[in-house]
C-alpha positions in Angstrom: -9.3 27.1 9.3 -8.1 30.0 7.1 -6.7 28.0 4.2 -7.8 25.0 2.4 -5.0 22.7 1.4 -4.9 20.9 -2.0 -2.6 18.0 -2.3 -1.8 15.5 -5.1 -1.7 12.2 -3.2 -0.8 10.1 -6.3 0.8 11.4 -9.5 1.0 15.1 -10.5 4.0 17.2 -11.2 6.2 15.7 -8.5 5.1 12.0 -9.1 3.8 12.0 -5.6 2.7 8.8 -3.8 1.7 9.9 -0.3 0.2 6.5 0.2 3.6 4.8 -0.1 5.0 7.2 2.5 2.7 5.7 5.2 2.5 2.2 6.5 -0.5 -0.1 7.4 -1.0 -1.8 10.7 1.5 -4.5 9.7 4.2 -1.9 8.8 3.9 -2.3 5.1 3.7 0.8 2.9 0.2 1.5 1.6 -0.2 0.3 -2.0 -3.4 1.9 -3.5 -3.6 -0.1 -6.8 -2.6 -3.5 -5.4 -5.1 -3.2 -2.7 -7.9 -2.0 -5.0 -7.3 -4.8 -7.5 -7.2 -7.4 -4.8 -10.8 -6.3 -3.9 -11.8 -6.1 -7.6 -9.4 -7.4 -10.3 -11.3 -5.4 -13.0 -10.8 -2.1 -11.2 -8.6 0.3 -13.4 -5.4 1.5 -11.9 -5.4 5.0 -10.3 -2.9 7.4 -12.0 -3.9 10.7 -10.3 -5.6 11.2 -7.0 -6.0 14.4 -4.9 -7.6 15.7 -1.9 -8.6 19.3 -0.7 -9.1 19.9 3.0 -11.9 22.3 3.7 -12.6 22.1 7.5 -10.7 21.6 10.7 -13.2 21.1 13.6 -11.8 21.0 17.1 -14.5 20.4 19.7 -14.2 21.4 23.4 -16.1 19.8 26.2 -17.8 21.7 29.1 -14.5 21.7 30.9 -12.6 23.5 28.1 -10.6 20.4 27.1 -10.6 19.1 23.5 -12.8 16.1 23.0 -12.3 15.6 19.4 -10.5 17.1 16.3 -11.8 16.3 12.8 -10.2 17.2 9.6 -12.5 17.1 6.5 -11.6 16.8 2.8 -13.0 16.3 -0.6 -11.2 13.4 -2.6 -11.2 13.0 -6.4 -9.7 10.7 -9.0 -8.5 12.0 -12.3 -11.3 10.1 -14.0 -13.7 12.7 -12.6 -12.5 15.3 -15.0 -10.1 18.4 -14.6 -9.4 19.3 -11.1 -9.9 23.0 -10.0 -6.2 23.0 -9.0 -4.9 22.0 -12.5 -1.4 23.4 -11.9 -0.7 21.0 -9.2 -1.3 18.1 -11.4 0.8 19.3 -14.3 0.0 19.4 -17.9 -1.4 22.1 -20.2 -4.6 23.5 -18.9 -5.4 25.4 -22.0 -4.8 22.3 -24.3 -6.8 20.1 -21.9 -9.9 22.3 -21.9 -12.3 21.1 -24.7 -13.2 23.8 -27.3 -16.8 22.7 -27.0 -18.4 22.0 -23.6 -19.9 18.5 -23.0 -23.7 18.4 -23.1 -25.0 18.9 -19.5 -27.6 16.3 -20.0 -24.9 13.6 -20.8 -22.4 13.6 -18.0 -19.1 11.9 -18.9 -18.9 8.3 -17.8 -15.9 7.3 -15.7 -14.1 4.0 -15.6 -14.1 4.0 -11.9 -17.6 4.6 -11.2 -17.3 6.7 -8.0 -14.8 9.5 -8.9 -15.6 12.1 -6.1 -15.9 11.5 -2.4 -15.6 12.9 1.1 -13.1 11.7 3.7 -12.4 12.8 7.3 -9.7 12.0 9.8 -10.3 12.2 13.6 -8.3 12.4 16.9 -10.2 11.6 20.0 -10.0 12.8 23.6 -7.4 10.3 25.0 -5.1 10.9 22.0 -5.5 14.7 22.3 -4.7 14.7 26.1 -1.6 12.5 25.5 -0.4 14.9 22.7 -1.1 17.9 25.0 0.8 16.4 27.9 3.8 15.7 25.5 3.9 19.2 24.3 3.7 20.6 27.8 6.7 18.4 28.9 9.0 19.3 25.9 8.2 23.0 25.7 10.8 24.0 28.3 13.4 21.2 27.3 15.5 22.3 24.2 16.7 18.7 23.6 13.2 17.2 23.9 11.8 20.0 21.7 14.4 19.2 19.0 13.6 15.5 19.1 9.9 16.1 18.7 10.5 18.8 16.0 12.6 16.3 14.0 9.7 13.8 14.1 7.3 16.5 13.0 9.5 17.7 10.2 10.0 14.2 8.8 6.2 13.4 8.8 5.3 16.8 7.3 7.9 16.3 4.6 6.6 12.9 3.7 3.2 14.4 3.1 4.6 17.6 1.3 3.2 19.9 4.1 4.9 23.3 4.5 5.0 25.3 7.7 2.8 28.0 5.9 0.2 25.3 5.0 0.1 23.9 8.5 -0.3 27.5 9.9 -3.0 28.2 7.4 -5.1 25.3 8.5 -4.5 25.9 12.2 -5.1 29.7 12.1 -3.5 32.1 14.5 -5.2 33.4 17.7 -6.3 37.0 17.2 -6.0 36.8 13.5 -9.0 34.5 12.8 -11.9 33.4 15.0 -10.7 29.9 15.5 -6.9 30.3 15.6 -5.1 27.6 17.4 -1.5 28.9 17.1 -0.1 31.7 19.4 1.4 34.0 16.7 2.3 34.3 13.1 5.2 32.0 12.3 4.4 29.7 15.1 4.3 26.6 12.9 7.7 27.4 11.4 9.1 27.9 14.9 7.7 24.6 16.1 9.2 22.7 13.2 12.5 24.4 13.9 12.4 23.4 17.6 12.9 27.0 18.6 9.4 27.7 20.0 8.8 27.3 23.8 5.0 27.5 23.6 3.5 24.2 24.5 0.1 24.8 22.8 1.8 25.4 19.4 3.7 22.1 19.6 0.3 20.4 20.5 -1.6 22.1 17.6 1.2 21.3 15.0 1.5 17.6 16.3 -2.3 17.3 16.0 -2.6 18.6 12.5 0.3 16.5 11.2 -1.3 13.3 12.7 -4.6 14.2 11.1 -3.1 14.6 7.7 -1.5 11.1 8.1 -4.9 9.6 9.2 -6.6 11.5 6.3 -4.3 9.7 3.8 -5.1 6.4 5.4 -8.9 7.2 5.1 -8.5 8.2 1.5 -6.7 4.9 0.8 -9.4 2.9 2.4 -12.1 4.8 0.4 -10.3 4.3 -3.0 -8.9 1.0 -2.4 -11.5 -0.9 -0.4 -14.8 1.1 -0.6 -15.1 2.2 -4.2 -13.9 -1.1 -5.9 -16.8 -3.0 -4.3 -19.2 -0.9 -6.3 -18.1 -2.5 -9.6 -16.8 -0.9 -12.8 -19.0 1.5 -14.6 -19.8 0.8 -18.2 -22.8 1.1 -20.5 -25.3 -1.8 -20.3 -25.6 -3.9 -23.5 -28.5 -6.3 -24.1 -28.0 -9.5 -26.0 -28.8 -9.2 -29.7 -32.2 -10.8 -30.7 -32.1 -14.1 -32.4 -32.1 -14.0 -36.2 -35.3 -15.2 -38.0 -37.6 -15.0 -35.0 -39.4 -17.9 -33.2 -39.7 -21.1 -35.1 
């Protein structure tokens, strides 16, 4: 991976809601806050969530075939404090930066408890083989390429993924050590349906599917896992009885 991708999954400048762009196993759009509050009614609503990918790990078997692809990302809620990519979230970074730093011995409390986490998405061997076979089948068929490209474009657009971002994550053979695309501009050519390189269709299809699964994993983390940990608040002991023991 040459490029890390930072995406605001909920909120931000564009009022993003990548969760609502995907559906669950029953065909219903993912609803982050409704799911979280069903687990824990006291869980505060999320207003701003982002994720930053940092590793794409394709693993080959002894026969050279891909056995697994893993996309790893860091996840954070706005309650964790200012994000490193403040401009993506909107607002005035200068005004939001305190004039005096918080004491390091007293980290800020968060309403959500867990505010930072790690998520990863995975494609396994059978899925990778099916995607590779489809890519090989469509590479020489302009009509089939156009049909697949249209699906890829729609899914990438729903997650606000550009061709340049996809290419940055996949890398280009000969340009970086782990490059998975054949040439610069290959991701754009795949999305346009103009490429006839099967491996490029395979790589782009894999990374788009991984991003979809990453959003699902982030949704599960924020809506099901974190709310089970309870709401963070200071512990207060009952006041002692007035007048002492009788």
